[in-house]
C-alpha positions as a LaTeX table, in Angstrom:
\begin{tabular}{lrrr}
\hline
Residue & $x$ (\AA) & $y$ (\AA) & $z$ (\AA) \\
\hline
Met1 & 6.15 & 21.68 & 2.31 \\
Asn2 & 8.38 & 22.71 & 5.20 \\
Lys3 & 11.65 & 21.02 & 6.17 \\
Lys4 & 10.20 & 19.59 & 9.37 \\
Asp5 & 7.47 & 17.75 & 7.45 \\
Leu6 & 9.95 & 16.54 & 4.84 \\
Lys7 & 12.20 & 15.13 & 7.55 \\
Arg8 & 9.24 & 13.43 & 9.24 \\
Phe9 & 8.11 & 11.82 & 5.98 \\
Lys10 & 11.65 & 10.79 & 5.09 \\
Asp11 & 12.05 & 9.10 & 8.47 \\
Leu12 & 8.66 & 7.40 & 8.10 \\
Leu13 & 9.45 & 6.13 & 4.60 \\
Glu14 & 12.90 & 4.89 & 5.63 \\
Ala15 & 11.42 & 3.04 & 8.61 \\
Glu16 & 8.82 & 1.40 & 6.38 \\
Arg17 & 11.52 & 0.46 & 3.85 \\
Asp18 & 13.66 & $-1.08$ & 6.59 \\
Glu19 & 10.69 & $-3.09$ & 7.89 \\
Ile20 & 9.93 & $-4.46$ & 4.42 \\
Leu21 & 13.57 & $-5.45$ & 3.92 \\
Lys22 & 13.65 & $-7.11$ & 7.34 \\
Asn23 & 10.52 & $-9.11$ & 6.51 \\
Ala24 & 11.96 & $-10.16$ & 3.16 \\
Lys25 & 15.14 & $-11.38$ & 4.82 \\
Lys26 & 13.07 & $-13.29$ & 7.38 \\
Thr27 & 11.10 & $-14.94$ & 4.59 \\
Leu28 & 14.27 & $-16.04$ & 2.85 \\
Glu29 & 15.87 & $-17.35$ & 6.02 \\
Glu30 & 12.93 & $-19.00$ & 7.77 \\
Glu31 & 9.87 & $-19.52$ & 5.62 \\
Ala32 & 11.33 & $-20.40$ & 2.24 \\
Cys33 & 13.16 & $-23.51$ & 3.45 \\
Val34 & 10.66 & $-26.34$ & 3.74 \\
Asp35 & 11.99 & $-29.88$ & 3.76 \\
Pro36 & 9.21 & $-32.30$ & 2.75 \\
Asp37 & 10.85 & $-35.02$ & 4.86 \\
Asp38 & 10.16 & $-32.97$ & 8.01 \\
Leu39 & 6.40 & $-33.05$ & 7.47 \\
Pro40 & 4.51 & $-36.18$ & 8.59 \\
Asp41 & 1.83 & $-36.31$ & 5.87 \\
Glu42 & 0.57 & $-34.72$ & 2.68 \\
Tyr43 & $-1.83$ & $-32.42$ & 4.58 \\
Asp44 & 1.04 & $-30.90$ & 6.53 \\
Leu45 & 3.02 & $-30.56$ & 3.32 \\
Ala46 & 0.07 & $-28.89$ & 1.54 \\
Ser47 & $-0.49$ & $-26.54$ & 4.46 \\
Ser48 & 3.19 & $-25.65$ & 4.55 \\
Glu49 & 3.28 & $-25.02$ & 0.81 \\
Tyr50 & 0.17 & $-22.83$ & 1.05 \\
His51 & 1.73 & $-20.81$ & 3.87 \\
Gln52 & 4.95 & $-20.46$ & 1.90 \\
Ser53 & 3.05 & $-19.34$ & $-1.21$ \\
Leu54 & 1.09 & $-16.77$ & 0.79 \\
Ala55 & 4.28 & $-15.40$ & 2.37 \\
Leu56 & 5.89 & $-15.06$ & $-1.05$ \\
Arg57 & 2.83 & $-13.27$ & $-2.46$ \\
Leu58 & 2.91 & $-10.84$ & 0.47 \\
Arg59 & 6.60 & $-10.19$ & $-0.15$ \\
Asp60 & 5.81 & $-9.58$ & $-3.83$ \\
Arg61 & 3.28 & $-6.90$ & $-2.85$ \\
Glu62 & 5.85 & $-5.41$ & $-0.49$ \\
Lys63 & 8.35 & $-5.34$ & $-3.35$ \\
Phe64 & 5.92 & $-3.14$ & $-5.30$ \\
Leu65 & 5.49 & $-0.89$ & $-2.25$ \\
Leu66 & 9.26 & $-0.77$ & $-1.80$ \\
Ser67 & 9.66 & 0.67 & $-5.29$ \\
Lys68 & 7.10 & 3.37 & $-4.45$ \\
Ile69 & 8.96 & 4.15 & $-1.23$ \\
Glu70 & 12.27 & 4.47 & $-3.09$ \\
Lys71 & 10.60 & 6.79 & $-5.61$ \\
Ser72 & 9.20 & 8.93 & $-2.79$ \\
Leu73 & 12.61 & 9.13 & $-1.08$ \\
Ala74 & 14.18 & 10.21 & $-4.38$ \\
Lys75 & 11.51 & 12.91 & $-4.70$ \\
Ile76 & 12.37 & 14.18 & $-1.22$ \\
Glu77 & 15.99 & 14.46 & $-2.31$ \\
Asp78 & 15.22 & 16.27 & $-5.58$ \\
Gly79 & 12.63 & 18.58 & $-4.02$ \\
Ser80 & 9.56 & 17.31 & $-5.86$ \\
Phe81 & 8.02 & 15.34 & $-2.97$ \\
Gly82 & 4.47 & 16.42 & $-2.21$ \\
Leu83 & 3.71 & 17.71 & $-5.69$ \\
Cys84 & 0.99 & 16.08 & $-7.76$ \\
Glu85 & 2.42 & 14.32 & $-10.81$ \\
Glu86 & $-0.71$ & 15.12 & $-12.80$ \\
Cys87 & $-1.46$ & 18.81 & $-12.13$ \\
Gly88 & 1.67 & 19.98 & $-10.30$ \\
Glu89 & $-0.28$ & 21.29 & $-7.31$ \\
Glu90 & 0.86 & 20.63 & $-3.77$ \\
Ile91 & $-0.61$ & 17.47 & $-2.21$ \\
Ser92 & $-2.16$ & 18.12 & 1.20 \\
Val93 & $-0.13$ & 17.04 & 4.21 \\
Lys94 & $-3.14$ & 15.09 & 5.51 \\
Arg95 & $-3.20$ & 13.05 & 2.30 \\
Ile96 & 0.53 & 12.37 & 2.52 \\
Glu97 & 0.15 & 11.37 & 6.16 \\
Ala98 & $-2.51$ & 8.86 & 5.13 \\
Arg99 & $-0.51$ & 7.56 & 2.16 \\
Pro100 & 3.14 & 8.72 & 2.17 \\
Val101 & 3.86 & 7.18 & $-1.24$ \\
Thr102 & 1.02 & 9.02 & $-2.97$ \\
Thr103 & 1.85 & 10.78 & $-6.22$ \\
Leu104 & $-1.50$ & 12.43 & $-6.91$ \\
Cys105 & $-3.53$ & 15.08 & $-5.12$ \\
Ile106 & $-7.00$ & 14.00 & $-4.03$ \\
Arg107 & $-8.70$ & 15.71 & $-6.97$ \\
Cys108 & $-6.50$ & 14.00 & $-9.57$ \\
Lys109 & $-6.77$ & 10.65 & $-7.78$ \\
Glu110 & $-10.57$ & 10.87 & $-7.78$ \\
Glu111 & $-10.50$ & 11.69 & $-11.49$ \\
Gln112 & $-8.22$ & 8.70 & $-12.14$ \\
Glu113 & $-10.58$ & 6.41 & $-10.25$ \\
Lys114 & $-13.59$ & 7.72 & $-12.21$ \\
Gln115 & $-11.78$ & 6.94 & $-15.46$ \\
Glu116 & $-10.83$ & 3.47 & $-14.25$ \\
Lys117 & $-14.48$ & 2.78 & $-13.30$ \\
Ser118 & $-15.69$ & 3.84 & $-16.72$ \\
Phe119 & $-13.38$ & 1.27 & $-18.35$ \\
Ser120 & $-14.58$ & $-1.56$ & $-16.07$ \\
\hline
\end{tabular}
């Protein structure tokens, strides 16, 4: 992969990381502080708790994505970004554009999914 592509993916991953961190901070500051005394009835309280639970679940998924982003950024730094972890072949740029945190080429990913289906 050329330096221009690496820079583009690094910038993309850093922007996505920054957005996730901004959303997490927003959740902590705004959405996680519900005072039951501010809500007029139990329906409002239940709705607020549901919304809070959903926001926290979304942040949990983003936490998982954040770890993948950090791993991808480390791979850019050590020169292994864009190489399939299974076969060692180069992952196509189109695949990385679609999923910048991917670790498998399309062939190995398809094989992984076939194996997962057979265990279902």
